[in-house]
N, C-alpha and C positions, 0 to 999 in steps of 0.2 A: 557613633552618637547615642544609640539608644543605652549604653552602658553608661554614660554621662549622665542620661536623664535619670536612671535607676539610682545612682548615687545622690544625685541633688533631691529627690523626691523623699529618699531615705531620710536624708539630713534634715529636710523642711519638717517631716513628720516628727522627728526626734526633738525638734526644737518647740513643738506644739504650735505652730504658726498657722492652723487651718481651722480654728474655731472663731470666725470675726466677721466683721459687719457684712451687710447684705450687698451682692454685686450681681446683677443680671448676667453677667459674662459667664458665670459658674453654672447655670442653669442650661446652657447649651453644651452636649455630650458630642464629642467626634469619635464613634467606634464603627469599625470594620468587622461585619460577623464572620464567621469560621467559614461557612457555606459561600461567601463572596470571594474568599481570597485563597483558599485552599486548591490543591489539584482534584478534580473530582474523582469519586471511587470508580467512575466509569474508563475515566483517562488509564488509570492505573491498572485496571482489567485489561485494557488493551493492550497495554505493555505486556502484561503477562500471557495474554493468549499469544502475541506475537512471539514473544521468547519460546513459548511451546512449539509452535509452528515450527519456528529456526531449528530447536533441537530435533524435531521428529525429521525434518528434512536432512539436518547432519547426521543422524542414524541411518536414513535410508542410503544416503550417499556411500557411507561406509558398506553396507550392505553389497552395493552396485559394485565397488572395488575389490570388496571379498571374492565375488564371484569371476571377476576378471583374475584375482591372483589364484584362485583354485585351478585354472587351467593347467593341465598338464604339459602338453606339447606347445610349442611356439605357434603351430598352426592352430590350435585348441585358442590359444591365448588369443590371436589375432581375431578369430570368430567371435570371441567372447567380448572384445574391445568393440568391435565393429557393432553387436547387438547391443551391446549396453551403451554407446556412446551418446545416442539419443536421449536416453534415461538421465546420464549424467549431466547432458545439458538441459533439459528440462528441470533436472533438480536443482541445479545451480541458478539457473534464471529465476526460479520459485524462490530460494533462498535470498536472491538481490532483492526480488521484489518484497519480500517480507522486512529485509534490513531497510530499504528505501522507506517503507510505510512507517516503520519505527521510527526513522530519523525525523521523518516528518511530523510524527506525533510529538517526539520529545520537543523538537524545536517549537511547535505550538504552545507547549506544557511550559517550557521556558520563557516564552515572550508573555504567555498570559501570566505566570508568577512575577516578571520584571514589572509589568503595569500594574499587580497589586502589590508589589513592595514599594513601588514609587508612589500610590495613593496612600500606603500606608505612612510612610514616612511623611507626607504632607499633613495626614491627619495628627500624626504624633508632634511634628511642629507646632500646628495651632494648639492642642491639646496643651502642650507644655507652655506654651505663652499665656493661655488661661490661668494655668496654674501658678505660674511664675507672678503673675498681675497679683491673684488671689494671695499668693503668700506675703509680696508686697505690701499690700493693703492690710493686712493682717498686723504684719511688723509695724506700720505706721499709726495703727489704730491703737496699739498697746494691748493688753491683756484683757480678754472678757471672759472673766471668770465668774462664777455665780455671785459671789460676794460684791463684784464689780456691779454686778447687773442690780442686785438687790439695793446698795447703795445709791445708785444711780437712778433709781426709778422713782417716779411722783407718787405712784401708788402701787398697790399690788397686782391690780389687773395691767399695770404698765410693765410691772416686771415680768408677767407671765406671758403678755404680747413680745417683750424684748426677747426673754428665754425661747420662746417658740420661733421666731426669726433666726436666733443663732443657732439652733438645733437644725432648722431647716438647712442653713448656708453650710453647716459642718458636712451634712448628709450630701449635700451636693459635691462639696470638694472631696467627700469619700469617692463620689460615682467618677468624677473626674480621674483621680488618682487609680481606680480600679479601671476604667478605660484606658489609661495610657500603661499600665501594666500588662493589661491583656493584648493591645496592639503591638507592645514591644515584644511579646513573648510570640506572637503570632508572626510578625516580621522575622524574628531569628529562626522560626520552623520554616518560612518559606525562604529563606536564605540556605539554608541546609538543603532542604529539596533542591532547589536550584543547583547546588555545586553535586549532589548526587546525579541530578538529570544530566548536566554538563558532561560530567566523567563517562556516563553510560552514553552519550552521545558521541564524545570523542573514540571512544572504544569502538563503538558501531560503524563509525565511519572507516575506522581501521581495518574492521572486518569485511565492510562493503567492498573496500579497494582490493583487498586479498582475494574476494570472491570474483570481481570482475578480471582481475588477472588469470584466476583458475578457468573462468569462462571462454577469455580469449584463448588461452591454451587448448583447452576441448575443442574450440571450433578450429583452431589451425591444425589440429589433427586431421580434419576432414576437408579443409579447403580446397586440396590440391586433387580430390577422388571425384570421378563422376559414378554414373549407374554402372554397375557392372552386371551387363546382360547376361554373359556366359555363368555367371554366378548364381544369378537368380534363375536359369533355365535347370542348372543341375539341383539347386534347392526344388524345384518345381517336379522335374522328373524323379528325385528322391522321396517326394512327400506328395504325390499327386492327390491322392484320394483325400489328405487330409486338408489340403490347400484348396482342392475344387470345393470342398465342403463350405470351407470357411470363406471363400469368394461368393460363393451362392448364397451365405447367409448375409454377407455385406450387400449383393446386389437387391435383396430382398430389402433389406432397410432402407435402401436408395429408391426403391420402389415406393415405397410405403411415403416417404418423404414427398414424392412427385404426385403421388395418388392423393394427398390431403392438402395440396396447393393448387390455386386456381392461378394462372398464369394471366398476369395483367396488361392489359393494351396490346398495340401491335409492335412487332420486331421491326425497328427502322435502322439497326446498326449497320447493315450492309457488311463488307470485309472488315472483320475483326481485329482489334490492335493486338499483335504478338505479345503474349502474355508474361516473357521475360526480356525484357529490354536486354540487348547486347548478347543474348544466347540462342542461336538459332540451331544448334546441332541437336539433332533427335537420334536418340539411342533405341529407341522402341517405338514402331510406327502403328496405326489402328489396324486390325483384323488378326487373323490366324497368326501364331507364333509357336515355336518350340515343335516344330515339326507338327504343326496342324494340330497340336493338343491342348492349345489355351488361346482364347479368343481375347485380345487385347481390345478394351473400349474406348482407348484414348491414345494419344501420342506422350511420349516422354522427352521432355526437354533437359537437357544437361551440358556440363563442360566444367572444366577445371576452374577453382575459385567460385562456382556457383553458389555454394552452401550461403547463407544468411541475405542472397541479393534479392531485390524486390520482385514481386510478382505484381501484375497489373490487372485491373478489370479489363476484359476483352471490348467489354461494350457498356453502355448505361444499362443500370438495373436496379434489382432490389435484393439484398442477402437473404435467403429465404434459409438457410442452413448455416452453422457456424460451430463445428464438431470441436470442441476442443481436448476431450477425454479419448482416449485411444490404448490399445493395446500394441507395444512394440512388436513388430513382427506380422501383424493381421492388419490386412485392408487397407484402406487408403491413409490411414492415421490421422493426422490434425489436418481437417478439409473443410470447403467452401463450396457452396453453391449458390449462383446467382443467377436469377430470372429476369431475361431481358425482353420479356413482351411476347406474344405471339407464340407462344408453347415453347420457345428456345430458351436453353439455358446453358451454363457452364458449371463444369467441375474443377476444383484445383485442389490436388490431392497430395500428400506426403511433405506438409509445410513445416517450418520449425516453429512459427508463430504468426496468429492471425491479427490482422490490425484493424477489422472491422466484425460487427456484432450483427447478427439476425436482425432484420427488419431496416438496416441502414440501406440508404439509398447510395449508389456509388455511380461515377462517372469514368467515360472511357479514360484509360491510362492513370487511373487512380491506384495509388499500392495499397492492396488489400491484404497482404500476406509476405512471408519471407520463406524462400528455398529452403527445404529441408529433407530428412529423410525419414522421415517417421512411418508406421506401418509396415507392411511388407515389401522392403526396399533394400538393395545392397550397395546404395548410394545416393548423394544428393542430387535430387532432380526434381522435377515440376511433372506430375501426371495430369494431363489436360484434356478434358472432355467437352465435346457439345453434345446435347441432346434435343430431340425433337419430339414433343409430346412425351417426354419421358424416357425416349429410347435413344442410345448412343448411336452418333453416326461419324462419319469420317470427318474431323475437322479441317483437312488439307481439302476438301471436296467443295470449294466455295467460300468457307468461314476464314480460314487462315491462309496466309502466304507468308513463307518464311521471308 
């Protein structure tokens, strides 16, 4: 359509049909500014930033795989896969999040461009109708040359007045044409941007589908596993001093969290809701374990295909800690702490995903996280603690019933 407009404008200009009698319509210009119609630099910067994030995550994924491939024996490879699998899952999930954000942004950019294109096309139609009427009026009125003005004027002052009107009309006509040209050029630019964004969108959606399949494959590798207490004991006995030091540091951090928070209200929860619905198997109980060398501050709940299952709040409360970052092989991994009032709190460790944030009010039975194997863990499970005044107590002594 706009190519046709360009040709008609050019033909009209060549015919000299725009320097004619006065028309009030020519004074109205329909222009849409560059800032109103183009994708903002902020949007493009976000796209560039998301692309960079994705590339960094892709490089990290290759590094993780390289560590697995570098293992010499099958046993070493199995252990490497077990240790790195959570990192792979987290990394793939992060890539999925980045791609999802990018797709949303591209969808918005395309929608904004479509709206701007519709507005421009409407303005071009209006401008062209004004231009067409002006050209027709010019043709019907005949040539308005300087000689015609001079011969048709009653006096020299009359000639000057007509010449001034003609000059003003010609300038308005030139502005109409300039506006049409600018809007048509802008329309073509937006259409080109949309085609590029649509191509990027389709590619990103394809990559997203691949990453989701990759994530499903990674998760399926550990769906049938449960926490391996024998392996955990062997790790502990082989690295007791290092693990004891590590756990002392973790407990110190947990104690600092409790020391800095004042419990709100009274505890009215009674017997708590079991934190992993449908999974009652306990692989490690509260108290001393590993030949009385390690004190376990909670209970571990596990079972086949538990990975990714919902963890629910044991009672109403407020999230006082939502720890997203962690070092694989260290401490509770990704965990939550919820205050239930009366200085009673619960801790949920080794999760694969948190569904709530610090400060959120949660209700009994509400999904708050997903079972995982982050931190010091040998398989998917939930480490669940109950604390009174910040001190861990046996969850099965009055708070929980399997």
